[in-house]
C-alpha positions in Angstrom: 63.6 -12.6 -9.8 61.2 -12.2 -12.7 58.0 -12.5 -10.6 58.8 -9.4 -8.6 59.1 -7.4 -11.8 55.9 -8.9 -13.0 54.1 -7.9 -9.8 55.4 -4.3 -10.1 54.2 -4.1 -13.7 50.7 -5.4 -12.7 50.5 -2.8 -9.9 51.4 0.0 -12.2 48.9 -1.2 -14.8 46.2 -1.3 -12.2 47.1 2.1 -10.8 47.0 3.5 -14.4 43.6 2.0 -15.1 42.1 3.3 -11.8 43.5 6.9 -12.3 42.4 6.9 -15.9 38.8 5.9 -15.0 38.8 8.5 -12.2 39.9 11.1 -14.6 37.2 10.2 -17.1 34.4 10.1 -14.5 35.4 13.3 -12.6 33.1 15.5 -14.6 30.1 13.3 -14.3 29.2 14.0 -10.7 27.6 17.2 -9.3 27.7 17.7 -5.6 24.3 18.1 -4.0 25.2 21.1 -1.9 28.0 22.5 -4.0 27.9 25.3 -6.5 28.7 25.1 -10.1 31.6 27.1 -11.5 29.5 28.9 -14.1 27.7 32.0 -13.0 24.4 31.6 -14.8 23.5 28.1 -13.7 21.7 27.4 -10.4 23.0 24.6 -8.2 20.8 21.9 -6.8 21.1 23.5 -3.4 19.7 26.7 -4.7 16.7 24.9 -6.3 16.0 22.9 -3.1 16.2 26.1 -1.1 13.4 27.6 -3.3 10.9 24.9 -2.3 8.2 26.1 0.0 7.0 23.6 2.6 3.6 24.3 4.2 2.7 22.6 7.5 1.7 18.9 7.2 -1.9 18.5 8.2 -2.7 16.0 10.9 -5.2 15.8 13.8 -3.9 17.5 16.9 -3.0 15.3 19.9 -2.5 12.1 17.9 0.7 10.2 17.4 0.4 11.0 13.7 0.6 14.8 14.5 4.0 14.2 16.2 5.2 12.3 13.1 3.9 15.1 10.8 5.8 17.8 12.8 8.9 15.6 12.7 8.6 15.1 9.0 8.1 18.9 8.4 11.1 19.7 10.5 13.3 17.1 8.8 12.3 18.2 5.3 12.7 21.9 6.2 16.3 21.2 7.4 17.1 18.9 4.4 15.8 21.4 1.8 17.2 24.7 3.0 18.9 24.3 6.4 15.8 25.3 8.3 15.4 28.7 6.8 12.3 29.8 4.9 12.7 30.2 1.1 13.2 33.8 0.0 11.6 33.5 -3.4 9.8 30.1 -3.6 9.4 28.6 -7.0 7.8 25.3 -5.9 5.5 24.1 -3.1 5.9 20.6 -1.5 2.6 19.2 -0.2 3.1 16.1 2.0 0.7 13.7 3.6 2.0 11.3 6.3 0.8 7.9 7.5 2.2 5.6 10.1 2.2 1.8 10.4 3.4 -0.6 12.9 3.3 -4.4 13.3 4.7 -7.1 15.5 7.3 -9.4 14.1 8.1 -11.7 17.0 6.0 -12.7 20.0 7.3 -14.4 23.1 5.5 -17.7 23.3 5.6 -17.8 27.1 4.3 -14.3 28.0 2.4 -13.6 24.7 4.0 -10.1 24.5 5.8 -8.8 21.5 9.7 -8.8 21.5 10.4 -7.3 18.1 8.3 -4.8 16.2 8.5 -2.6 13.1 7.5 1.0 12.9 6.9 2.5 9.5 6.3 5.9 8.0 4.9 6.5 4.6 4.8 10.0 3.0 2.8 10.8 -0.2 4.0 14.1 -1.7 3.4 16.4 -4.6 5.7 19.1 -5.9 3.7 22.0 -7.3 5.1 24.7 -9.5 3.9 28.0 -7.9 3.8 30.0 -11.1 1.5 27.7 -13.0 -0.2 25.7 -10.2 0.8 22.5 -12.1 1.8 19.3 -10.2 5.2 18.5 -11.7 6.1 15.5 -9.4 3.9 13.1 -7.5 5.5 10.2 -5.6 5.7 8.4 -2.3 8.5 7.6 0.1 8.4 5.1 2.9 10.7 3.7 5.6 10.4 0.8 8.0 12.6 0.5 11.1 12.7 -2.4 13.5 13.1 -2.2 17.2 13.3 -4.6 20.1 10.8 -4.4 22.9 12.5 -4.8 26.3 11.0 -7.0 29.0 7.4 -6.7 30.1 8.5 -4.8 33.2 9.9 -1.9 31.2 6.9 -0.3 29.5 8.4 3.2 29.4 11.5 1.8 27.7 9.2 0.1 25.2 7.4 3.4 24.4 10.8 5.2 24.0 12.1 2.5 21.7 8.9 2.9 19.5 9.3 6.7 19.4 13.0 6.4 18.5 12.2 4.0 15.7 9.5 6.3 14.4 12.0 9.2 14.4 14.5 7.2 12.5 11.9 6.2 9.9 10.9 9.9 9.6 14.5 10.9 8.9 14.9 8.1 6.3 11.7 9.1 4.5 12.7 12.8 4.5 16.1 11.9 3.0 14.4 9.9 0.3 12.1 12.8 -0.5 15.0 15.2 -0.7 17.0 12.9 -2.9 14.0 12.5 -5.3 13.5 16.3 -5.5 17.2 16.7 -6.2 16.9 14.1 -9.0 13.9 16.0 -10.4 15.7 19.3 -10.4 18.8 17.7 -12.1 17.1 15.5 -14.7 13.6 17.1 -14.9 11.9 13.7 -14.5 
């Protein structure tokens, strides 16, 4: 049966191509939290751990203050596992704003049934030694949530808080990834 030999040849060819491509690309990737084999080079994890994060300014007692504290905690954990930097080389200054809007309104009751909570963070990475702003960017995240029936107002408030917390986590991850990109490529 010649077709079974042909199929086996095609499988081996595909396997050879995949393994060859994997071998060529193996040296192109650098793990975010791994360490390099060379002794003199710093890893991305070490550079992120050297970023100082001052408290994010927001008016006390407002919903934005809760978002600012959540963003600070998420960034602190993403950058260096929650510990303070021992010898900071950069300072990350963050400003947070929140948005929210209704997507779907129930035509009978006039109450919202689906909403979107959003978090936008504007940040600057400042080199401490020179005081120069080396990176200025924004990160934003929008998360949708369903509003339960009109009788469940506490469940509605909890759904909104959960959506805001998810948006904070997504924005913090975007900031961490952008900082890692800056420390690797320098742009």
